[in-house]
N, C-alpha and C positions, 0 to 999 in steps of 0.2 A: 282268167287266172285259174291255175291247177293247184289242188290241194292234196296232200298225200296222206295215206293212211300210216300208221307207226311201222308197219311190215315195209311198205314202199319206201318211206323215209330211211329206215335202217338199210335198205338195200341200196339206195342212191348213196349213202355215206360210205358202205364198202366198195362200191364202185368208183366214187371219188378219189378213195385211197388205193385204187387198184388192187384190192384185195380179193383173192379167190375164196369161194365158200371153203374148200378143202383146207385152207390156211387156219380156218376158225377151229379146227379140230384141236389145235394147241390149247385152247381154253376149256376143252372137255365137252365140246357138243359135235355132233355129226354134222355131215353136209346135209343129210336129209332133214334134220332138226332145224337148221339155219333155213332151209327152202320152206318149211313150214311157217317159220317166223316171218320170213320176207313175204309170205302170201297171206298174212294175217291169219293163220290157222292155229299158231301157238304164240305164247308170250314169253318174252325175256323177263326174268325176276331174280330177285335176291342175289345169290353169289354168282350166278350164271350172268346176270346183268352187269354187276360190278367187274367181273374178269372181261366181259366183252368191251366195256368202256376203256379199261386200262389197255387192252390189245389194241383199240382204234387210236387212244391217244399216244401210245408208242409209235404206231405207224405214221401218224400225223407229224410227230416230232422228227422223225427218220426223213420225211419228205419236206419238212419245214413249211408245213401247211397249216392254216388256221381252220379248224372244224368246230361246229356247234355240238358239244357233247352234254348239253344240258338234258338231264333225264326228262324233265316235264315238257320240254320241246319234242324230244325224240319219241316219247310214248303219247303225244297229244293225239286224240282221235281227229280223223279227218274233218268231221262236222264241227268240232271246236277250233281247229284252225280256221276253217271257213267263218265261223262266228267271229273270233278274233280279228281276222282280217276285215270283216264288214264294220265292226266297231271302231277300228282304227280309221276306216274311210269315212264313217259317219261323224268322226270327230275332227275331220279335215274341211277343207272348204267345200262347201255343199253346191254341187252343180248337178245339171241334168245327167250329164256322162257319169259322175261318181254314184249318183243315186241309181241309174238305170243298172249300172254294174252291181250294185249291192242287191238290189230287187232281183235281179237274174240270179245270183247267188242264194239269196234268201230263199227262193222258190225252189232252186234245185235241191237244196239240203233241207227244206222245211223248217227253216228257222224262224219260228213265229214271232219271237221277241224282236228280231232284226226286221222282219216284214212290218210289224207294228209301227215301229220307227220310221224306217224308210217310206212306207206308203204315206205316213202322215206328213214327212219332211217334203216328199214328191208333192203331194196335194197341196201343201202349203206354199211352195215355190210356184206352182202353177196357178193357185189362186191370186198370189201377189201379181203374177204376169197377166192376171185377169182372163186366164183360160179356163173359165169357170167349169164348162162341160167336162173338160179332160180331168180337172181337179176332182169333181163329183166321183169319177170312176175309182181314182185312188183312194178316196174317203169310204166309198162303198166297199173296197176289198178290206178295210179295216173292220167295217161292220160284219162283213162275212166271216171273218176269223173270230169275232165275239159270238157270233151265232153258232159256229162250230163248236165253239168251248163251251156254249150254253153260259156265257159271261154276261149276264144282265146288268151287272153294275157299271161296266164301262160303255153300255150301248148309248147311253145319254149324249156323251160328248161326240159320238160318231153321227148320231141323228142331227145334231146341231150344225155340225160341219157339213152335212148334205144340205139342209135346210138353206145355210147362207148361200151356197152355190146356186140353189133355186131362186132366192130372193134376187142375187144379182142377175139372173137370166129372166127375171119378170114372172117367174112361175110361182106366184104366191099362194095358190092353192095347195101345190105340191109342197111347198115349204112348211105350210101350216101342218099338214099331214105328219111330216117328220117331226116338227116341233112339238106337236101333242103326245107323240110317242117318247120323245126325250123327257117332256113334262112329267109323264107317268113314272118313268124311271128314276127321275130325279127325286119325285116325292117318295117312291118306295124305298130308295137307300139314302134318304136324308142328305142328299148331294146339293148343298146350298150354293156352292160355287158355279157349278154347271146350271143350277136353277136360275140364278139371277142372269146368266147368259141366255138361257132359253126365254125367259120372260121378255127380256129386251127385244129379242128377234120375233117373238109371237106378236109383240106390240108393233114393231117396225113392219112386219108382212100385213098386218091389219090395216096399219096406217097406209102402207102403200096400195092396198085393195080398197082404199076409201071408206074402210069400216071404222070410223074414228071413235065411236062409242065403245066398241069391243076392245080397240087399241087402249082406250083410256083405262078399262079394267085391269089389264094385265100391267100397264104402267103403274097404277096405284099398288098393285101387289108387290111389284118391283121395288117401289120406294119403301114399302114396309120392310123390306130386306136388306137395303143399303141406305147409306147416309153420307153426308159430305166428309165426316171425319174419317171413316173406313174405306170407302169406296169412291172417292172424290170424282174420278174421270167417268165411272159409270154413272154416278149419281148426275153429273152434269149433262152428259149425253142424254140420260133419261128425261131429265126437266126439259131439254131441247126438243125432244121427240114429242113430249107432252104439249109443250107450246105449239108444235107444228100441227097437232091435231086440232087445237083451239083456233089456230088460224084458219084451217080448212072448214071448221065448223062456224067460220065468221064471228068467233068471239074474240076480237082484236083486242079490246080493252084488257081482258084477263091475261092473254098472251104477252101483251106490252108489259103489263104490271109484273109479271113473273120474270120477263127478261131484264128489266131494270132492277128488280131485286137481286138477281144474280150478279149483275155489274156492281152494284154497290156493295154487296156482301164479299163476292169473291174475285174482284178485279185483278188482283195480282196472282191469282192460282189458275185462272181458267185456261191458260195456255193455248193451244191450238183451236179450241172450240170458240175462241173470241172471234175469228173471221166469220163462223157460221152464225153467230150470235147478231153481229153487225148486220150480216146479210139479211137475216130473217126479221129483224127490225125494220130494215129497208122495205121488205115485202109488205110488212103490215102497214107502214106509212103509205105505201103504194096503194093499198086497199081502202084506205082512208082518205085518198086523194089528196095527201100532204106531199105533194111531189118534192118540193125543196128537201124537205127532211129525209125523204126516201133515197133521193140520189146521194145526199150527204152520207148516209149510213151504208149505201152500197159502195161509195167511194173509200169509207173507212175500211170496209171489208177486203176491197181490192188492194188496198196499200198494206193491210195486215198479210194478207196471203202472199203477195209478192215476196215477202220476206220469210214467212213462217210456213206457208202452205200452198206452194207454187202449184201443185199438181190438182188443186181444187178452184183455182182462180177462175176457171172457165165457168164455174156455177154462178158465181157472182156476177160476171160479165153478162151471162144470159139473163139472170134474173133482173139486172138492172135495165135491160131492155124494156121490161114490163112498164116501168115508170114513164119512158118515153112514148111507148105505145098509148098509155093514158093521156099524154099531152098531145097525141096525134103527130109526134115528131117522128114519122115513120123511117126517114131516111137515117137518122141517128140510132133508131132501134134496129133497123136492118144492118147497119155497119157493126154495132155491138153483136148481133146474133151471129154474124158470119165470123167475126173474130172469136167469140166463144165457141163455135161450131168446130173451127180449126184446132182450137185447144183440147176439145173433146176428143177429136180424132188422135191428137198427139198423145194424150194420157189414157185413151181407150175407155172413155166415160160414156157408155152406152145410154144410160138413163137420161143425162141432160143433152146428149147428141139427139134424142128423141124430142126432149122438151124444147129444144132450140128450133128444130124443124117444125114443130107444132105451133110454136108461136109465130114463126114465118108463114105457115099455112093461114093463120087468122089474120095476119097483116095482108097477105096477097089477096085473100077473099075480099077484104075492105077495099083494096086497090083495084079489085076486078083484073088482077093481072093473071090470066089463065095459063100463060106460057110458064110462068114461074110456079104456078100451082102443079102443073103437070111435072114439072121437074122435081118438086117436093114430094109429090106423091110416089114418084118412081123411086126415089132415093129411100123413102119409108118402107117402101115394099121390100127392098133389098135388106134393109136393117132388120125387118122382122121376119125374115125368110128362116125358117126351121124353128123360130122361137114362139110366135103367137099367131096361129092361123086365123083366129077370129079377127085379129087386127088387120091381117092382110085382106080378108074378105071385105071388110069395111073399106078398106083402102081401095081395092078393085071396084067397089060399088061408087065410091066418090069419082074415082078415075073415069069410069064408064059414063057417069053422068056429065062430067067435065067435057068429055069428047064429044058427047051429043051437043052441049052448048056451043062448042068450037066447030061443030059441023063435022067432025072428023068420025063418021059413022062407021067406017070399016074398023077403026081403032077400037071404038066402043064395042063393037061386036065382038072382037079379038078379045078384049078384057072381060067381057062377060063369059066367054068360053073358058078363060082362065078361072074364073071364079066358080063356074059350074064345076070344073074338075077338082078345084080345090075343096068345094062342098063335099064331093064324094068321099074325100079323105076323112072326113068327119066320122064317117060311119065304119071306117075300119077298125 
């Protein structure tokens, strides 16, 4: 898309009407003056501008041609025309094509306001598509603009966006680094909105890092800032996160009590979180070896998600397999796991894809099915490639030992070489 300076726009208008520069002497300007105007070295103003517009309108009428003689348009700076075009595009259907065009224009004309909007929209679109690493790049561009402008008040939002990408790619330590920077800026600028978001993600990152006591500290701080009356969705999500910490700390009774309190007090307003609550109650009963109750709540979760949250139904199917593992009903558990894994791939749910394969690993170890174990380890290595080198190293060790047990010594040696090369990369 080409944008014109006022001079070039006036020249284009003159050429559209087949007017020669010399003809404009009729309005009291020289050919040289018009050349300077059209090269943006002089400006048309006052009486000269009015006479110029009358002349152009007269010529347009003679040619029976419609032309845009709006002064604001004709004298609009090139940069402002680019900005207006970008804003128009951003108000239209958001697609990668439109956003890429806007970003290109914004970068060319150094339109910071446009770039902040378009980088955010591009990042959000990529995040929704679960392209977290690429989304991170665009969120980081936002941070760079704030850094260049020494705009500390808006950095917390950018840091939170960056942290969420890291959480989704299992890089919890990096996520916490960004989150504590965000936390500091939120406190400095009394930014309660971003602080609530920041606290939730700090707790989430700690929970996913198995640091449940640290997670609970920030959950309690968050619950002091939000309540069911003003931040209902965040309140319920935080309570669910708190219960998950208690489940992992094996405080099943407390978690169960909190969940049933939620169901009793907010049953009509829980919304999409109801499927997750049913699922987690199923997990608790599974840990308590009350398998019938466990399966009942998993089925409630699956039935709810089929209607209201189909993209997360895979999670309940995979979690439900744990109840059948407890009963040693491995065939049923395996059936559920492969069903859930297929849905994980469909909905790009890497976290539960790994969880599903990890449960399969435990089952095949119990069944002494080395061929299936080999298959699982090779799949997990591909999943963790470029994401978690420590986990890949552990998988190489497991696979090498498995090959020794299977009598495949050459393959074991080959995997050990891979592990050795991988270990070297830790030092870089």
